N, C-alpha and C positions, 0 to 999 in steps of 0.2 A: 341500406336498411332491409333486413330480410323479412320482418313481419311488423305489423302495426295494428293497434286497436282501431275500432271504428271512428273514434273521435279524431285520431291523428289522420286517418284517411280523409275524413270529412274536411279537415283543415287544409290538408295538402291539395285536395281537389277543389276547394272553394265551394263546397255544398254543405247542406245540413245533414245531420245524422238521419233524420226521417226520410230524406231523399234517397239515401243509400238503402235503407230498409225497403222503401217502396220499389226501387229498381231490382232488389233481390226478390221481392214478392212477385213481381210481374215477369221475372225471368230474364231481365236484361244483364243483371249481374249474377254470377253463379252463387250458390250457397257457399258461404265462407268456411274456411276451416275453423275449428273450435279448439280452445285450450281445454285442459283437464277440468277447469271449473266452468266450462261451457261459454266462455267469452269468445266473441268472434275475433278472428285475426285475419289480416289481409296481407297480401304480397304486392310487389311492385306491378305485376301483371294486372291486378285488380284496380290499382291507381290508374294505369294506362287505359283500361277499359272504361273506367268511370270518366276519365278525361274525354275520351271519344264520345261517350254518351252526352256529356255536358255540352261539348262543342256542337254536336249534332242538334241538340235542343236549342242552343243559342241561334242556330241557323234556321230554326223553325221546323225541323223534320218531326214527323209524327212518331209516336211510339212504335207503330207497326213498321214504318220505314226504317227506324233505327234498328229494330229487330232484324230486318232483312240485311241491312248494311253490316251489322255485327256478324251475321251468318256468313256473309261474303268474306269479311275480315278473318273469320275463323278458318276459312278454307281458301288460302291465298293462291291455290292453283286454279281456281275458277275464273272464267272470263268476267270482266268488269262491266259487261253490258247493262246488267240490272242496276249497278251503282250509278252508271251514267243516266239511265232512265229515271231513277229516283231523284237524282240531282236536278235533272231537267224539269221534272214535275214540280219540285220545290221551287225552282226559279220561276215557273209559270204562276204558282200560287203567290209568291212574293210580289211579282209584277202586278198581279191583279190587286193585291192589297195596297200597293203603292198607288195605283190608279184610284182606288176607292179613298185612300187617304188624301190624295190631291183634290178629289171632288169634295171631300169634307172640308178641306182647307178653304177652297173657293167659297163654299157656302157660308162657312164661319166668317170669312173675310167680308162677304156681302152683309151679313148680319151686323158685324161690328161697324162697318162703314155707314150703315143706315141706321145706326143707333140713335135714339132720341135722348133728350135730357129732361123730359117731362114726367108724366105719370106712367105707371105700369100699364094702364089701359091703352096707352098710345105707344108702347114699347115694341119696336120692330122685332127684337129678339123673341119676346113672348109670342107675338103674332106668328112668326115663322115656325116656332116650335109647336104651335097649336095647329098649324095647317101645312102639311108637308107639300101640298100643291103650290105653295109659294116659293118653294125651293127652285133654284135654277137648274139643278141636275138631280139625277137619281143616285143618291149616295148610299142607299139601302144598307141594311145589315150592320153588324159590328165589325170594324176593321181589324180588331184584335180579339183573340180568344185566349183566355187564361189556360195554360197547360202546365201541369206539374213538371 
């Protein structure tokens, strides 16, 4: 397939059309070629780049990290030290999130195991949610952030 419209690219890559436009807008995907009637057309290289971005996002890399990784991919003669550093940094972040999720799991388990079957005024879940000091661990912050 030599060229494809944005809808076919979206389907092939398993993303939505607005996602492609967003990645173009922020410079992760290059401006596409245009037909005479100004429709975007994409090549296989665009599909490969989009697959790279999607996979990196699935692994939790930030937009800036992906930008840096794409810059390295675009210059294959460069040393991969920076790619290794970015991957190690992402691993540390994932491990921290896992620890936080495990703390959340333990706290939720404690809440469920201590549940009552009476009135809400006696409910351990409500009590713990109302007073963080009753938690067994500091599970702070949100373990997941929504990212485009």
